[in-house]
C-alpha positions as MATLAB code, in Angstrom:
seq = 'XXXXXXXXXXXXXXXXXXXXXXXXXXXXXXXXXXXXXXXXXXXXXXXXXXXXXXXXXXXXXXXXXXXXXXXXXXXXXXXXXXXXXXXXXXXXXXXXXXXXXXXXXXXXXXXXXXXXXXXXXXXXXXXXXXXXXXXXXXXXXXXXXXXXXXXXXXXXXXXXXXXXXXXXXXXXXXXXXXXXXXXXXXXXXXXXXXXXXXXXXXXXXXXXXXXXXXXXXXXXXXXXXXXXXXXXXXXXXXXXXXXXXXXXXXXXXXXXXXXXXXXXXXXXXXXXXXXXXXXXXXXXXXXXXXXXXXXXXXXXXXXXXXXXXXXXXXXXXXXXXXXXXXXXXXXXXXXXXXXXXXXXXXXXXXXXXXXXXXXXXXXXXXXXXXXXXXXXXXXXXXXXXXXXXXXXXXXXXXXXXXXXXXXXXXXXXXXXXXXXXXXXXXXXXXXXXXXXXXXXXXXXXXXXXXXXXXXXXXXXXXXXXXXXXXXXXXXXXXXXXXXXXXXXXXXXXXXXXXXXXXXXXXXXXXXXXXXXXXXXXXXXXXXXXXXXXXXXXXXXXXXXXXXXXXXXXXXXXX';
ca = [
     -34.092  -74.910    4.905;
     -31.745  -76.039    7.684;
     -28.252  -74.872    6.737;
     -26.106  -75.346    9.847;
     -26.323  -77.356   13.041;
     -23.998  -76.882   16.012;
     -23.997  -79.453   18.843;
     -22.125  -79.317   22.144;
     -22.200  -81.982   24.857;
     -25.267  -83.848   23.634;
     -24.956  -87.476   24.835;
     -21.744  -88.872   23.291;
     -21.257  -85.895   20.954;
     -18.775  -83.512   22.563;
     -18.842  -81.080   19.658;
     -20.090  -81.271   16.083;
     -20.792  -78.800   13.294;
     -22.898  -80.026   10.402;
     -23.506  -77.961    7.258;
     -26.538  -79.332    5.423;
     -27.222  -78.709    1.738;
     -30.385  -78.516   -0.296;
     -31.708  -81.804   -1.609;
     -31.183  -85.176    0.069;
     -28.776  -85.254    3.028;
     -27.993  -88.738    4.352;
     -26.409  -89.741    7.659;
     -24.918  -93.228    7.891;
     -22.845  -95.086   10.458;
     -22.658  -98.176   12.590;
     -25.553  -99.050   14.877;
     -25.073  -97.194   18.160;
     -22.647  -94.664   16.691;
     -25.001  -91.786   17.520;
     -26.969  -91.099   14.346;
     -30.239  -90.639   16.216;
     -28.505  -88.286   18.651;
     -28.197  -85.775   15.801;
     -31.942  -86.071   15.265;
     -32.524  -85.718   19.021;
     -30.438  -82.524   18.988;
     -32.538  -81.115   16.145;
     -35.685  -82.058   18.044;
     -34.376  -80.289   21.159;
     -33.627  -77.033   19.351;
     -37.123  -77.145   17.861;
     -38.760  -77.274   21.296;
     -38.886  -81.010   21.900;
     -38.846  -82.484   25.386;
     -35.420  -82.780   26.989;
     -34.036  -84.116   30.249;
     -30.763  -84.135   32.116;
     -29.737  -87.460   30.542;
     -29.309  -85.661   27.223;
     -26.358  -83.666   28.645;
     -23.004  -85.371   28.142;
     -21.654  -87.023   31.285;
     -19.316  -84.666   33.139;
     -20.513  -81.524   31.314;
     -22.381  -78.761   33.119;
     -24.540  -77.918   30.094;
     -25.352  -78.835   26.501;
     -25.970  -76.455   23.609;
     -27.675  -76.837   20.243;
     -27.846  -74.096   17.606;
     -29.644  -74.378   14.275;
     -29.517  -71.911   11.392;
     -32.404  -71.771    8.916;
     -33.235  -69.636    5.932;
     -35.088  -66.747    7.594;
     -37.754  -66.194    4.918;
     -40.094  -68.999    5.987;
     -40.837  -67.599    9.437;
     -41.095  -63.870    8.675;
     -44.728  -63.618    9.766;
     -44.124  -65.603   12.970;
     -41.181  -63.369   13.886;
     -43.283  -60.237   13.338;
     -46.144  -61.607   15.458;
     -43.713  -62.380   18.278;
     -41.839  -59.073   18.134;
     -38.535  -60.542   16.912;
     -36.553  -58.808   14.188;
     -36.181  -60.851   11.000;
     -32.989  -61.254    8.991;
     -31.684  -63.408    6.163;
     -30.829  -66.115    8.691;
     -33.015  -67.524   11.444;
     -30.953  -68.741   14.413;
     -32.500  -71.017   17.026;
     -30.594  -71.911   20.180;
     -31.298  -74.052   23.210;
     -29.046  -74.452   26.249;
     -29.717  -77.372   28.598;
     -28.119  -77.494   32.032;
     -27.041  -80.634   33.859;
     -30.084  -80.372   36.152;
     -32.474  -80.491   33.190;
     -33.369  -76.804   32.905;
     -33.171  -75.092   29.537;
     -33.040  -71.628   28.017;
     -34.156  -70.824   24.470;
     -33.344  -68.002   22.070;
     -34.577  -66.992   18.620;
     -32.281  -64.582   16.783;
     -30.715  -63.798   20.149;
     -34.053  -62.955   21.802;
     -35.123  -65.102   24.797;
     -38.074  -67.356   23.941;
     -40.193  -70.006   25.644;
     -40.147  -73.694   24.755;
     -43.731  -73.316   23.513;
     -42.654  -70.547   21.131;
     -39.744  -72.657   19.919;
     -42.090  -75.588   19.308;
     -44.576  -73.442   17.356;
     -41.770  -72.003   15.242;
     -40.268  -75.441   14.685;
     -43.573  -76.709   13.252;
     -43.248  -74.076   10.512;
     -39.664  -74.990    9.689;
     -39.363  -78.746    9.799;
     -41.425  -81.939    9.674;
     -39.838  -84.869   11.487;
     -40.802  -88.437   10.688;
     -39.455  -90.886   13.228;
     -39.516  -94.633   13.562;
     -42.768  -94.409   15.566;
     -44.751  -92.714   12.798;
     -45.507  -96.073   11.162;
     -47.235  -97.119   14.373;
     -49.138  -93.829   14.356;
     -50.397  -94.686   10.886;
     -51.961  -97.826   12.368;
     -54.051  -95.598   14.653;
     -57.229  -95.233   12.609;
     -58.367  -92.237   14.682;
     -55.594  -90.284   12.911;
     -56.706  -91.164    9.381;
     -59.320  -88.421    9.298;
     -56.664  -85.868   10.236;
     -54.464  -87.108    7.376;
     -57.362  -86.782    4.943;
     -58.393  -83.312    6.160;
     -54.780  -82.200    5.884;
     -54.752  -83.295    2.243;
     -58.212  -81.868    1.536;
     -57.273  -78.462    3.007;
     -60.988  -78.118    3.838;
     -60.491  -75.312    6.364;
     -63.639  -73.407    5.342;
     -65.865  -76.498    5.522;
     -64.435  -77.477    8.914;
     -64.877  -73.957   10.293;
     -68.513  -73.845    9.133;
     -69.179  -77.254   10.673;
     -67.471  -76.332   13.953;
     -69.636  -73.208   14.274;
     -72.862  -75.131   13.542;
     -71.933  -77.936   15.931;
     -71.084  -75.539   18.773;
     -74.406  -73.742   18.316;
     -76.295  -77.020   18.375;
     -74.511  -78.111   21.560;
     -75.322  -74.770   23.213;
     -79.055  -75.181   22.457;
     -79.007  -78.750   23.751;
     -77.301  -77.647   26.942;
     -79.978  -74.998   27.510;
     -82.719  -77.547   26.896;
     -81.111  -79.920   29.401;
     -80.947  -77.117   31.945;
     -84.651  -76.368   31.644;
     -85.843  -79.957   31.161;
     -86.147  -81.099   34.764;
     -88.837  -83.400   36.085;
     -91.883  -81.895   37.800;
     -90.827  -82.870   41.327;
     -87.378  -81.322   40.897;
     -88.960  -78.271   39.285;
     -91.404  -77.907   42.208;
     -88.569  -78.158   44.742;
     -86.564  -75.571   42.872;
     -89.492  -73.161   42.655;
     -90.183  -73.566   46.398;
     -86.537  -72.892   47.219;
     -86.306  -69.838   44.959;
     -89.633  -68.478   46.194;
     -88.541  -68.682   49.832;
     -85.170  -67.158   49.020;
     -86.701  -64.327   47.010;
     -89.324  -63.520   49.643;
     -86.726  -63.464   52.410;
     -84.413  -61.140   50.485;
     -87.269  -58.901   49.380;
     -88.501  -58.530   52.963;
     -84.981  -57.643   54.093;
     -84.989  -54.592   51.752;
     -81.216  -54.425   51.733;
     -79.720  -51.062   50.800;
     -76.196  -50.679   49.367;
     -73.698  -49.674   52.077;
     -76.257  -50.223   54.809;
     -74.125  -52.539   56.917;
     -71.168  -50.158   57.166;
     -73.452  -47.200   57.919;
     -75.371  -49.027   60.642;
     -72.211  -50.496   62.145;
     -70.768  -46.996   62.524;
     -74.046  -45.782   64.132;
     -74.097  -48.772   66.480;
     -70.526  -48.028   67.597;
     -71.505  -44.406   68.225;
     -74.469  -45.527   70.336;
     -72.212  -47.773   72.392;
     -70.074  -44.746   73.303;
     -73.040  -42.373   73.648;
     -72.354  -41.378   77.269;
     -68.722  -40.504   76.688;
     -69.552  -38.751   73.433;
     -72.356  -36.726   75.080;
     -70.072  -35.533   77.874;
     -67.376  -34.531   75.410;
     -69.815  -32.762   73.097;
     -71.442  -30.858   75.955;
     -68.045  -29.732   77.239;
     -67.078  -28.610   73.765;
     -70.373  -26.797   73.203;
     -70.066  -25.073   76.593;
     -66.517  -23.937   75.828;
     -67.593  -22.543   72.497;
     -71.044  -21.126   73.278;
     -72.741  -21.765   76.661;
     -70.106  -20.734   79.251;
     -70.033  -17.176   80.618;
     -66.678  -16.544   79.008;
     -67.023  -18.810   75.967;
     -64.751  -18.775   72.957;
     -67.280  -17.214   70.599;
     -67.960  -14.344   72.956;
     -64.265  -13.682   73.576;
     -63.576  -13.633   69.812;
     -66.546  -11.296   69.296;
     -65.148   -8.960   71.979;
     -61.758   -8.914   70.247;
     -63.449   -8.188   66.927;
     -65.382   -5.220   68.353;
     -62.254   -3.831   69.988;
     -60.511   -3.592   66.620;
     -63.503   -2.639   64.483;
     -63.667    0.940   65.804;
     -60.132    1.673   64.642;
     -60.279   -0.387   61.443;
     -61.096    2.650   59.306;
     -57.833    4.396   60.271;
     -55.481    1.410   59.954;
     -55.526   -1.113   57.129;
     -53.730   -3.806   59.124;
     -56.286   -3.522   61.953;
     -59.051   -3.823   59.367;
     -57.531   -7.101   58.094;
     -57.201   -8.475   61.628;
     -60.799   -7.513   62.390;
     -61.972   -9.388   59.297;
     -59.962  -12.493   60.270;
     -61.540  -12.450   63.736;
     -64.993  -12.178   62.141;
     -64.267  -15.228   59.984;
     -63.003  -17.128   63.025;
     -66.205  -16.261   64.875;
     -68.334  -17.530   62.002;
     -66.400  -20.838   61.949;
     -66.722  -21.271   65.713;
     -70.465  -20.573   65.545;
     -70.816  -23.181   62.775;
     -68.802  -25.730   64.788;
     -70.933  -25.043   67.881;
     -74.123  -25.601   65.866;
     -72.844  -28.926   64.438;
     -71.760  -30.066   67.917;
     -75.242  -29.287   69.140;
     -76.827  -31.275   66.320;
     -74.559  -34.253   66.984;
     -75.302  -34.077   70.723;
     -79.029  -34.093   70.070;
     -78.657  -37.088   67.704;
     -77.381  -39.129   70.617;
     -80.694  -38.892   72.347;
     -81.994  -42.408   71.565;
     -83.869  -45.096   73.408;
     -82.814  -48.633   74.287;
     -85.433  -49.871   71.802;
     -83.711  -47.982   68.982;
     -80.370  -49.583   69.874;
     -81.933  -53.059   70.011;
     -83.572  -52.525   66.605;
     -80.216  -51.530   65.145;
     -78.526  -54.648   66.549;
     -81.314  -56.822   65.158;
     -80.883  -55.281   61.715;
     -77.137  -55.915   61.712;
     -77.705  -59.495   62.920;
     -80.159  -60.057   60.040;
     -77.653  -58.777   57.477;
     -74.902  -61.025   58.851;
     -77.213  -64.070   58.960;
     -78.286  -63.616   55.338;
     -74.672  -63.293   54.234;
     -73.710  -66.519   56.003;
     -76.797  -68.352   54.749;
     -76.263  -67.496   51.084;
     -72.463  -67.471   51.110;
     -72.011  -63.923   49.841;
     -71.317  -60.416   51.082;
     -73.760  -57.530   51.414;
     -73.250  -56.433   47.827;
     -73.987  -59.975   46.574;
     -77.385  -60.259   48.245;
     -79.231  -57.899   45.844;
     -77.582  -59.675   42.911;
     -78.742  -63.011   44.320;
     -82.263  -61.615   44.611;
     -82.291  -60.556   40.946;
     -80.892  -63.937   39.876;
     -83.644  -65.719   41.821;
     -86.314  -63.554   40.250;
     -84.982  -64.319   36.751;
     -84.818  -68.059   37.378;
     -88.324  -68.086   38.825;
     -89.563  -66.279   35.728;
     -87.776  -68.834   33.512;
     -89.218  -71.768   35.432;
     -92.682  -70.262   35.292;
     -92.391  -69.902   31.531;
     -90.205  -73.000   31.005;
     -92.797  -74.613   28.803;
     -92.805  -71.722   26.359;
     -89.009  -71.477   26.431;
     -88.627  -75.202   25.796;
     -90.943  -74.997   22.812;
     -88.837  -72.183   21.356;
     -85.627  -74.058   22.134;
     -86.966  -77.170   20.424;
     -87.617  -75.064   17.335;
     -84.102  -73.620   17.631;
     -82.711  -77.144   17.997;
     -84.328  -78.296   14.757;
     -82.748  -75.365   12.936;
     -79.370  -76.037   14.582;
     -79.521  -79.751   13.710;
     -80.382  -78.885   10.106;
     -77.384  -76.545    9.998;
     -75.154  -79.309   11.421;
     -76.389  -81.803    8.813;
     -75.858  -79.348    5.978;
     -72.402  -78.329    7.179;
     -71.577  -81.988    7.831;
     -72.678  -82.921    4.307;
     -70.426  -80.239    2.847;
     -67.546  -81.507    4.986;
     -68.232  -85.081    3.912;
     -68.306  -84.041    0.268;
     -64.931  -82.346    0.594;
     -63.517  -85.461    2.241;
     -64.993  -87.790   -0.365;
     -63.548  -85.790   -3.259;
     -60.168  -85.512   -1.565;
     -60.271  -89.192   -0.585;
     -60.538  -90.320   -4.203;
     -57.659  -88.106   -5.231;
     -55.563  -89.106   -2.239;
     -56.126  -92.799   -2.879;
     -55.089  -92.476   -6.503;
     -52.022  -90.400   -5.659;
     -50.840  -92.690   -2.851;
     -51.459  -95.737   -4.995;
     -49.264  -94.274   -7.743;
     -46.546  -93.455   -5.229;
     -46.664  -96.971   -3.767;
     -46.349  -98.552   -7.191;
     -43.260  -96.426   -7.745;
     -42.005  -97.818   -4.414;
     -42.075 -101.425   -5.534;
     -45.701 -102.358   -4.813;
     -47.063 -102.894   -8.370;
     -50.261 -104.671   -7.353;
     -51.207 -102.386   -4.500;
     -54.665 -100.925   -3.987;
     -54.999  -98.040   -1.553;
     -58.514  -97.033   -0.536;
     -59.807  -94.137    1.553;
     -62.983  -95.517    3.107;
     -65.516  -92.985    4.412;
     -68.545  -94.319    6.298;
     -71.208  -92.421    8.258;
     -71.072  -92.320   12.045;
     -74.164  -93.233   14.077;
     -74.370  -89.577   15.103;
     -72.519  -86.352   14.451;
     -69.716  -85.417   16.824;
     -67.143  -82.635   17.022;
     -65.222  -83.934   13.979;
     -68.240  -84.389   11.730;
     -70.355  -87.330   10.625;
     -67.633  -89.471    9.051;
     -65.522  -92.447    9.972;
     -62.348  -92.344    7.860;
     -60.141  -95.387    7.433;
     -57.257  -96.174    5.097;
     -57.410  -99.664    3.587;
     -54.777 -101.478    1.557;
     -54.452 -104.553   -0.579;
     -50.848 -105.445   -1.336;
     -51.588 -108.428   -3.591;
     -53.659 -108.948   -6.703;
     -57.109 -110.357   -5.986;
     -56.976 -109.685   -2.247;
     -59.686 -107.363   -0.924;
     -58.502 -104.159    0.776;
     -58.170 -104.508    4.529;
     -57.033 -102.482    7.481;
     -53.411 -101.400    7.551;
     -52.926 -103.076   10.918;
     -54.067 -106.421    9.455;
     -52.476 -106.276    6.013;
     -49.330 -104.148    5.893;
     -45.918 -105.417    6.955;
     -43.291 -103.185    8.547;
     -41.651 -102.465    5.210;
     -44.986 -101.766    3.565;
     -45.946  -99.441    6.395;
     -42.742  -97.441    5.864;
     -43.545  -97.107    2.178;
     -47.137  -96.045    2.878;
     -45.841  -93.309    5.174;
     -43.262  -92.195    2.584;
     -45.994  -92.141   -0.071;
     -48.194  -89.952    2.130;
     -45.276  -87.634    2.869;
     -44.561  -87.360   -0.854;
     -48.160  -86.437   -1.611;
     -48.475  -83.995    1.289;
     -45.142  -82.327    0.482;
     -46.657  -80.617   -2.548;
     -49.092  -78.745   -0.305;
     -47.054  -78.225    2.855;
     -45.166  -74.995    3.374;
     -42.555  -76.814    5.487;
     -39.317  -76.956    3.495;
     -37.351  -79.523    5.493;
     -38.311  -83.159    6.132;
     -36.401  -85.489    8.423;
     -36.685  -89.262    8.081;
     -35.224  -91.261   10.956;
     -34.766  -94.779    9.558;
     -37.952  -94.764    7.487;
     -36.369  -97.596    5.489;
     -36.974 -100.116    8.282;
     -38.129 -103.425    6.831;
     -37.149 -102.790    3.198;
     -34.217 -104.103    1.177;
     -33.094 -104.977   -2.315;
     -35.002 -103.469   -5.213;
     -37.550 -101.981   -2.816;
     -34.774 -100.063   -1.080;
     -33.692  -98.800   -4.489;
     -37.199  -97.524   -5.200;
     -37.396  -95.842   -1.773;
     -34.099  -94.096   -2.470;
     -35.334  -92.938   -5.876;
     -38.540  -91.616   -4.326;
     -36.564  -89.670   -1.739;
     -34.327  -88.234   -4.429;
     -37.401  -87.176   -6.405;
     -38.987  -85.631   -3.303;
     -35.726  -83.795   -2.615;
     -36.181  -81.800   -5.812;
     -38.712  -79.566   -4.017;
     -37.805  -80.169   -0.358;
     -34.718  -80.511    1.763;
     -34.518  -84.044    3.155;
     -32.358  -85.249    6.034;
     -32.355  -89.024    6.341;
     -30.750  -91.592    8.630;
     -30.343  -94.905    6.839;
     -28.492  -98.221    6.922;
     -29.202  -98.977    3.255;
     -26.595  -98.285    0.548;
     -29.323  -97.952   -2.090;
     -30.725  -94.916   -0.260;
     -27.361  -93.482    0.795;
     -26.183  -93.530   -2.832;
     -29.058  -91.274   -3.846;
     -27.937  -88.495   -1.495;
     -26.721  -85.149   -2.720;
     -24.707  -84.868    0.505;
     -23.594  -87.677    2.811;
     -22.253  -87.650    6.371;
     -20.801  -90.498    8.358;
     -21.197  -90.742   12.109;
     -18.459  -92.605   13.968;
     -17.960  -93.438   17.624;
     -14.547  -93.892   19.230;
     -12.993  -94.191   22.655;
     -10.036  -92.201   23.927;
      -8.798  -91.118   27.304;
     -11.412  -93.179   29.053;
     -14.260  -91.380   27.265;
     -16.599  -92.051   24.338;
     -16.761  -89.563   21.483;
     -18.937  -89.345   18.383;
     -17.941  -87.342   15.311;
     -19.922  -86.234   12.257;
     -17.891  -86.056    9.038;
     -18.949  -84.813    5.626;
     -17.790  -87.256    2.957;
     -16.201  -86.542   -0.386;
     -16.632  -88.985   -3.273;
     -13.894  -91.340   -2.114;
     -15.296  -91.302    1.384;
     -18.757  -92.055    0.062;
     -17.444  -94.970   -1.986;
     -15.803  -96.472    1.104;
     -18.893  -95.871    3.279;
     -21.195  -97.454    0.674;
     -18.824 -100.402    0.436;
     -19.025 -100.783    4.219;
     -22.827 -100.705    4.058;
     -22.691 -103.442    1.420;
     -20.006 -105.656    2.921;
     -19.597 -104.707    6.581;
     -16.010 -105.024    7.799;
     -15.016 -106.866    4.626;
     -14.352 -104.095    2.107;
     -12.824 -105.457   -1.103;
     -11.970 -104.017   -4.471;
     -15.153 -105.597   -5.759;
     -17.361 -103.883   -3.166;
     -15.530 -100.606   -3.800;
     -16.186 -100.900   -7.531;
     -19.828 -101.760   -6.848;
     -20.146  -98.751   -4.558;
     -18.652  -96.434   -7.182;
     -21.011  -97.833   -9.806;
     -23.926  -97.290   -7.410;
     -22.939  -93.631   -6.978;
     -22.650  -93.153  -10.747;
     -26.061  -94.766  -11.286;
     -27.606  -92.568   -8.606;
     -26.130  -89.434  -10.175;
     -27.456  -90.488  -13.578;
     -30.914  -90.989  -12.055;
     -30.886  -87.555  -10.466;
     -29.753  -85.923  -13.707;
     -32.493  -87.730  -15.593;
     -35.054  -86.558  -13.017;
     -33.919  -82.961  -13.454;
     -34.482  -83.206  -17.207;
];
């Protein structure tokens, strides 16, 4: 339940604090006073789209805070790592350049998170929802929402996805013979070329390093020979000089421990120098190559680079491409057998789709009968005694992602008239009542505790307005309702009423939201009845209307 709303610098509202109650909360006021701005502020704090025009002229930012009962969103808070408390506080700050920052219980949040949380807390019905009801593509969603057929839909979705996957595989393999022949020729040539190349992992880097060494062979040979001579071949080479030093100390090593240690170190140094000399010799001998060997190495590197350019991959991707070609060739060679198996799989998948679709249709048909009866009852309570409301379910030419059904709501508002499409039959006032009837039926199943109606009473008046007000009061027994209205019959049914007034001062426009006591409600109802002409008669009529509304609510409670 929404308990408190704080607004700063939203359009013509400089500052407003609204404390909502349980039951039916009504907002009234002159046209253009700013009633819908309150609804826009609620939409903003629930993650709705905002822009810089929403910020009051001259202000550097706008702020909306909303306080809800924290119990509804406990699971969402846990999933998003936000600590729960008795109150759930949502906040959105919008700067003059259109940027916004969101918080949930003081923790920064994204607009997407705010929107997901808002869907759990509040259901907003605006003036455009009647037009949405005319969109017959939405009727199936309405019916599925009422049917709560989650298991049937999940089973159908799984069967349909499997069937589509088999069809896609069949399409991939079902190419004409000419295309198949071209593909086989291409893959065969590619596979043979890559097989003949016999590419080894890391070969390019290894051969590039060897090629670079060959390029510098003369310089390397001179350096290696000089090093080998200094270590081993020269008359006074390093190994010999170290060996001489070792022998000089070895004779006295037995009498002096320090000399023994030095002798051992010299021996180790000699061993290392001998090993280095041997490796230098090996490396020098490896540089003895012919021009033919160098040319063969360059050709190999050129081949590797050409294949990489040709197939648009690196060295590591060429073996993978070879394996992929082999697999595809094998598939094409056995495509006939695979297609036969896939056709068998497709029959099974199509059977599963039909069975799951039949179960989904059955759930919709059963729910459709109940929904039609329930909505029809609600509409009769709303001043449409002769109404017939029908949920029509017809088969589609073929199954699609939503099942095998076309769902359409039909209505007959007059006795003897056949049911027809809402867009052809229902007036604006009737459309508002159909939407209110659906909301009333769905409210029993929805977990959302707060419903907002922004001028749902468009197109109704007189006794019909009275019935709409009574229906809202009845719905408010189990839900919190917030309603903008111009009709005194609906306003009188409110448990709590606010008036929204616009004034000018100091060259600026200001809108205020005021909670009304009984006297204030009497005067506001009288204004709704008589406009600027408020007389003792209209005041008495307004008071009587309030008393009648209270009596109705008390009777409903009993």
